[in-house]
C-alpha positions as CSV (number, residue, x, y, z in Angstrom):
1,X,96.8,70.8,92.0
2,X,98.0,73.0,94.8
3,X,94.8,72.3,96.9
4,X,95.3,72.1,100.7
5,X,97.6,74.7,101.4
6,X,96.7,77.9,103.3
7,X,98.2,80.9,103.1
8,X,98.4,82.4,106.5
9,X,99.6,86.4,106.2
10,X,102.3,87.5,109.1
11,X,102.7,91.0,107.7
12,X,102.3,92.5,110.7
13,X,103.9,89.7,112.8
14,X,102.8,86.1,113.9
15,X,100.6,87.6,116.5
16,X,98.2,89.2,114.3
17,X,98.6,86.4,111.7
18,X,95.3,85.8,109.8
19,X,94.4,83.2,107.0
20,X,94.0,85.2,103.3
21,X,93.5,81.7,101.0
22,X,92.4,78.4,101.3
23,X,94.0,76.7,98.4
24,X,92.8,79.2,95.6
25,X,90.0,80.3,97.5
26,X,90.1,84.1,99.3
27,X,89.8,84.3,103.0
28,X,88.9,87.4,104.8
29,X,91.5,87.4,107.6
30,X,90.3,84.7,109.4
31,X,91.8,83.1,112.4
32,X,94.4,80.1,111.9
33,X,92.8,78.8,115.0
34,X,90.0,77.9,112.9
35,X,91.4,76.9,109.6
36,X,90.7,73.3,110.2
37,X,88.6,71.2,112.3
38,X,89.6,70.3,115.6
39,X,90.9,72.3,118.5
40,X,94.6,70.8,118.7
41,X,94.9,70.8,114.7
42,X,94.1,75.1,115.0
43,X,96.8,75.2,117.7
44,X,99.3,73.5,115.5
45,X,98.9,75.5,113.0
46,X,99.2,78.3,115.0
47,X,102.4,77.3,116.5
48,X,104.2,76.3,113.0
49,X,103.3,79.6,112.2
50,X,105.0,81.4,114.8
51,X,108.1,79.2,114.7
52,X,108.3,79.9,110.8
53,X,108.4,83.5,111.1
54,X,111.0,83.0,114.2
55,X,113.5,80.5,112.4
56,X,112.6,81.5,108.8
57,X,112.9,78.0,107.5
58,X,110.4,75.2,107.0
59,X,108.9,73.7,110.0
60,X,107.2,70.2,110.1
61,X,105.0,69.0,113.2
62,X,102.6,66.2,114.1
63,X,99.0,65.9,115.7
64,X,99.1,62.4,117.0
65,X,95.9,60.2,116.5
66,X,93.0,60.5,118.8
67,X,89.7,59.7,118.8
68,X,89.7,57.6,115.7
69,X,91.4,60.2,113.9
70,X,94.6,59.2,111.8
71,X,97.9,61.0,112.6
72,X,98.1,64.5,111.0
73,X,101.3,66.1,109.7
74,X,101.3,70.0,109.4
75,X,104.3,71.5,107.3
76,X,104.9,75.3,107.4
77,X,107.0,77.1,104.6
78,X,108.0,80.8,105.3
79,X,107.5,83.5,102.6
80,X,110.4,85.9,103.2
81,X,109.8,89.3,101.7
82,X,111.2,92.4,102.3
83,X,113.9,93.2,104.7
84,X,114.0,89.5,105.7
85,X,110.7,89.7,107.1
86,X,108.1,86.7,107.0
87,X,105.7,88.1,104.9
88,X,103.3,84.7,105.2
89,X,103.2,81.4,105.9
90,X,102.0,78.4,103.3
91,X,100.8,75.7,105.8
92,X,100.0,72.1,104.8
93,X,97.8,69.6,106.8
94,X,97.1,66.1,106.0
95,X,97.3,62.6,106.9
96,X,100.7,61.3,107.6
97,X,102.2,59.4,105.0
98,X,100.2,61.1,102.2
99,X,101.9,62.9,99.0
100,X,102.1,66.5,99.4
101,X,101.1,68.6,96.5
102,X,103.2,71.4,95.4
103,X,102.1,74.8,96.7
104,X,101.5,77.9,94.5
105,X,103.8,80.7,94.3
106,X,104.0,83.4,96.9
107,X,106.1,86.4,97.4
108,X,106.4,89.3,99.8
109,X,107.4,92.9,99.2
110,X,106.9,96.6,100.8
111,X,106.3,99.8,100.0
112,X,108.0,103.0,101.7
113,X,105.2,105.6,102.2
114,X,107.1,108.2,102.9
115,X,109.7,107.8,99.7
116,X,107.6,106.1,97.2
117,X,109.5,103.1,96.2
118,X,108.8,99.5,96.6
119,X,111.3,96.9,98.3
120,X,111.1,93.3,96.7
121,X,111.3,90.3,98.4
122,X,113.0,86.8,96.9
123,X,111.1,85.5,93.8
124,X,109.1,88.5,93.0
125,X,111.0,89.3,89.9
126,X,111.3,85.6,88.8
127,X,107.8,84.5,89.7
128,X,105.6,87.7,88.5
129,X,107.9,90.2,86.9
130,X,109.0,87.3,84.3
131,X,112.9,88.8,84.6
132,X,115.9,87.1,86.5
133,X,116.5,87.7,90.0
134,X,119.0,91.2,90.5
135,X,119.7,91.8,93.8
136,X,120.7,95.2,92.6
137,X,117.2,96.0,91.3
138,X,115.3,94.9,94.7
139,X,114.6,98.7,95.3
140,X,112.1,100.0,92.5
141,X,110.8,103.5,92.1
142,X,107.1,104.0,91.6
143,X,107.1,103.9,88.1
144,X,109.1,100.9,87.9
145,X,107.1,99.0,90.2
146,X,103.9,99.7,88.5
147,X,105.1,99.4,85.5
148,X,104.4,95.7,85.9
149,X,100.6,96.4,87.1
150,X,98.0,96.1,84.4
151,X,94.9,95.9,87.1
152,X,94.2,96.3,90.5
153,X,90.4,95.5,91.5
154,X,89.1,98.1,94.0
155,X,92.1,100.6,93.2
156,X,90.5,102.6,96.0
157,X,90.9,100.2,98.5
158,X,94.3,99.5,97.6
159,X,95.5,103.2,97.5
160,X,93.7,103.9,100.8
161,X,96.4,101.7,102.6
162,X,99.3,103.2,100.7
163,X,97.5,106.6,101.4
164,X,97.1,105.8,105.7
165,X,93.2,106.1,105.4
166,X,93.0,102.1,105.6
167,X,95.1,99.8,107.5
168,X,94.5,96.3,105.5
169,X,93.4,95.5,101.9
170,X,92.9,92.3,99.6
171,X,91.9,91.9,95.9
172,X,93.1,90.7,92.7
173,X,96.1,92.4,90.6
174,X,96.9,91.4,87.3
175,X,100.4,91.4,86.7
176,X,102.0,91.5,83.6
177,X,105.9,90.2,83.3
178,X,109.0,91.3,80.9
179,X,108.0,87.8,79.5
180,X,105.2,89.0,78.2
181,X,103.0,86.7,80.2
182,X,99.8,87.8,82.3
183,X,99.8,86.6,85.9
184,X,96.6,86.9,88.3
185,X,97.7,87.5,92.1
186,X,95.7,87.5,95.0
187,X,97.1,90.4,97.0
188,X,97.1,90.8,100.7
189,X,98.3,94.0,102.3
190,X,98.5,95.9,105.3
191,X,100.1,99.2,106.5
192,X,102.5,99.2,109.4
193,X,102.4,102.4,111.3
194,X,105.6,103.8,112.7
195,X,108.5,106.6,112.3
196,X,109.0,105.1,108.8
197,X,105.7,103.9,108.0
198,X,105.6,100.8,105.4
199,X,102.7,98.9,103.3
200,X,103.7,95.1,103.4
201,X,102.3,93.1,100.7
202,X,102.0,89.6,99.3
203,X,101.1,88.1,95.7
204,X,99.4,84.7,95.5
205,X,99.7,83.2,92.1
206,X,96.2,81.7,91.3
207,X,96.3,82.1,87.4
208,X,95.8,78.2,87.4
209,X,92.0,78.7,88.6
210,X,91.2,82.6,87.2
211,X,93.3,83.5,84.2
212,X,94.1,87.2,83.8
213,X,92.6,88.6,80.7
214,X,94.0,91.6,78.7
215,X,92.9,95.0,80.1
216,X,91.7,97.4,77.6
217,X,93.0,100.9,78.1
218,X,90.5,103.4,79.1
219,X,89.5,106.2,76.6
220,X,91.4,109.1,78.5
221,X,94.5,107.2,78.4
222,X,94.1,106.0,75.0
223,X,93.8,110.0,74.3
224,X,96.6,111.0,76.0
225,X,99.2,108.2,74.8
226,X,98.7,109.6,71.4
227,X,100.0,113.0,72.3
228,X,103.7,112.0,71.6
229,X,104.9,115.4,72.3
230,X,104.8,115.3,75.8
231,X,104.8,112.5,78.9
232,X,101.4,111.2,80.2
233,X,101.0,109.0,83.1
234,X,98.8,108.2,86.2
235,X,99.4,110.1,89.5
236,X,98.6,109.1,93.0
237,X,96.5,112.3,94.2
238,X,97.3,112.0,97.8
239,X,100.9,112.5,97.6
240,X,101.2,114.0,94.1
241,X,103.7,111.0,92.8
242,X,103.5,109.5,89.4
243,X,103.3,106.0,89.7
244,X,103.3,104.6,85.8
245,X,103.8,106.4,82.8
246,X,101.6,105.5,79.6
247,X,103.9,107.4,77.3
248,X,107.3,108.3,78.9
249,X,108.4,111.8,79.1
250,X,110.7,113.1,76.3
251,X,114.2,114.2,77.3
252,X,115.5,116.0,79.4
253,X,112.7,115.0,81.4
254,X,112.9,110.9,81.0
255,X,114.9,110.5,84.3
256,X,111.2,111.0,85.7
257,X,110.7,107.1,84.8
258,X,113.5,106.0,87.4
259,X,114.0,109.1,89.9
260,X,111.7,111.2,91.8
261,X,112.4,114.9,90.7
262,X,113.6,117.8,93.0
263,X,111.3,120.6,93.0
264,X,113.2,124.4,93.0
265,X,109.7,125.5,94.5
266,X,107.4,122.7,95.0
267,X,104.2,124.8,96.0
268,X,102.7,125.3,92.7
269,X,102.5,121.9,91.9
270,X,101.0,120.9,95.5
271,X,98.6,123.2,94.8
272,X,97.7,121.9,91.3
273,X,97.5,118.1,93.0
274,X,95.3,119.4,95.9
275,X,92.9,121.1,93.5
276,X,92.3,117.8,92.0
277,X,92.0,116.1,94.9
278,X,89.3,118.7,96.1
279,X,87.4,117.8,92.8
280,X,88.5,119.9,89.9
281,X,88.6,118.7,86.7
282,X,91.8,120.2,85.2
283,X,94.5,122.2,86.7
284,X,98.2,123.5,85.4
285,X,101.4,124.8,86.5
286,X,104.7,125.5,85.5
287,X,107.4,124.1,88.0
288,X,111.4,124.0,88.0
289,X,112.8,120.5,88.7
290,X,115.8,118.5,88.4
291,X,116.8,114.9,88.2
292,X,120.0,113.6,90.2
293,X,123.5,115.2,88.5
294,X,121.1,117.3,86.0
295,X,120.2,120.9,85.3
296,X,117.4,122.7,86.5
297,X,114.1,122.3,83.6
298,X,111.2,124.8,83.8
299,X,108.3,122.3,82.8
300,X,104.6,122.8,81.9
301,X,102.4,120.4,83.7
302,X,98.6,119.8,83.2
303,X,96.6,117.4,85.8
304,X,93.2,115.9,84.6
305,X,90.9,114.1,87.7
306,X,89.6,111.0,86.9
307,X,87.3,109.5,89.2
308,X,85.5,110.1,92.2
309,X,86.1,107.9,95.5
310,X,87.6,107.3,98.4
311,X,90.6,108.1,96.6
312,X,91.0,110.6,93.7
313,X,92.9,109.7,90.4
314,X,94.5,111.9,87.9
315,X,96.5,111.6,84.6
316,X,99.4,114.0,84.3
317,X,101.2,115.5,81.6
318,X,104.4,117.2,81.5
319,X,106.7,118.5,78.8
320,X,109.6,121.2,78.8
321,X,108.7,124.6,78.5
322,X,110.1,126.2,75.4
323,X,110.6,130.1,75.5
């Protein structure tokens, strides 16, 4: 059992910390001061969170017995994410001397909004991607990162944060590891503005109480996946980034799985994306693009609008243009 552990997100620093989970129960950005009964206890929790963010090491503190209440022990465990920043602190409180349950897995990561890649913190790969840790793969392009994401509840809300239309989001994300296991992750993200805007996030594994069921592929995706002469994938309409491939592009366009393409002239592509964002059901364009150390490739591109909401989604098809 991992009940009793709070998850206090510190995605925008300890001063703006909030509780996002109590055990496996989601909490909506509530104050650490009110996380447990008693003014002294709340203040001690807040202090432990602050010390963990500074030291990046576990912190123990006791609250003296008073008015018939037993002495309490407070334990803080920092969750170090991308760039060595503490993304959250797991906090346990209980009577001094009682056994402390093991906490659930929590790991942090960040998203570079301008360059569209993820920076993985420690343990994301082992605990959620089902692979061994590899420091050389801590930076992942959109297609690599979203390859592991099978479902995002309220995906509009999540993508709104990536696009800068919202500042924070919580929801459930189904992550499929390379080992084939599905993990249900309660996820919290905040957008951090600045010269290089970031989205910081954390995964909180609640699979033990919310098992992850397989998600059937949408009919439109099944249709595209059957067209094997072209690459088919999901495109993020606010910036035109392909974040996951249903069927990978054929050579020489297969470099799109690991790299963002360089466009000789991006204007036709941006216009097509803008038309989808404005409500078009289908647009098409021909562009010339290349990948690192590669030649220019004339490419036929079709984009299909999928959903209406705060953020438009699209399905993209690409193939090399033939004479």
